N, C-alpha and C positions, 0 to 999 in steps of 0.2 A: 408833799413835795414829790415831784417826779424826777427821774433821771435827766429829762430834758431841762429842768429848772437848774440843774447843777453844772451846766456846760461851762459857765464862766468862773465857777468856784475852784479854789485850789484843792489839791488832794487831801490836805489835812482837814479842811472843813467838811468835805464829802465823807471822809472816814469817820469823823466825829459824829456827824448826823446819822451815819449808817449804824451806829450803836443803838439808836432808837428806831431806825427804819432800815432793817438789814438789806432790803432790796436795792438800796442806794449804792451798795458796794459794787454792784454791776458796772457802775460808772468807772470805778478804778480798773476793773477787768477790761472794759472796753478801751480805756485810754492806754493801757500798758501791756496787755497780753501779747500783742504782736511783737513788741520789742523783746520781751522776756522770752517768748518762744524762739525767736531768732537766735538769741544768746544760747539757749539750751540746745537748740538743734546743732549749732556749731560744735558744741562740746559732747553731745550724746547721740546725735543722729535724730532724724525727724520723728520716728516712731516713739522712742523713749522720751523725747522732748514733750510730746503730747501728754504723757502720763505725769511727768515731772512738773509741767506747767499747771496741770490740775492740782497737784499736791501743793505747789507754791501758793496758789490763790486760796486754797483751803486753809493752809496754815496762816496766811495773811488775814483771812476772814476771822479765823478763830482768835488771833492775837491782835485784832484791830484796836482793842482797848489800850494796848501798850504802845501804839504808834505815837511818836513824839509830835505833838501838835505844833511845835515850833518849826517843823520842816514842812514846807509847802508842797514838796514833790515826793511822792511815794516810791518813785522808781529806784533810788538807791536802797531803800528798805526791801523792796521786792527782789532786786538783784542779790542782796545779801541772803535772803531766804533761798532763792534759786541756787546760789553758789553752794550753800550748805547741803542742799539736796543733791547737787551734782557730786559733791564729795561722798555723800552717803551711797549714791548709786555706784560710784566707782569702787568703793570698798566692798559693796555687795558683789559686784562683778568679779573682783579679785578673789573673794572667798569662794565663789562658785567655780572659778577657773581652777583654783588650787584643789578643790574637792574633786572636780572632774579628772584632773591629772592624777590624783591619788587613787581614784577608783579604776582608772584606765578606760580604754575605749569600750563601747558596748559590744557584746558578742555579735558576730556577723550572723545574720539570718541565712539559713540555708534555703536555697531555691529548690524548686521541684526537681530540676535536673540533678542537683547534688543528692537529693534523697533517693532518686532512682538509681544513681551510680552506687550509692552505699548499699542498696538492697541487692543489686546484681553482684557486687563484690562479696556480700555476706552469703548469698546463695552459692557462689562458686567455692568459697572457703568452706561452707557447710558440706558440700559434696566431697571435697578433699578430706575433710575431717571424718566424714562417715567411712570412707575407704580406709583411712589410717586406723580407725577404731576397729573395723572389721578384720584388719590384718593382724591385730594383736592376739596373742595366744592367752587363753585363760590361765 
């Protein structure tokens, strides 16, 4: 059976058959990925949504044996997986933000002009120090 043969089938039957023929799960992706991506992009932004969409369908594929065959539409199931991943993503972002705030901002990189100014100051200070040391009596 090819994905084209499943166009009229409901999601439950496609998912059930994908357990024997894993490539059929592509039909579920083709049917619902656009909607799930839009949902994710509104919550996380388009770049993160791409990654979370991939994770959503990977989890769905791995757990397809647990899909309730009495439900003809997989979209609510997929939205549930996606929602859990959004929550996980937000928790990760909060942890990262707290860590960054605890560590503080990264040290500023000195530019070439700053290094030159430091060297000139050190040379001038060195000459003054030399004169002061020479003026000391033993």
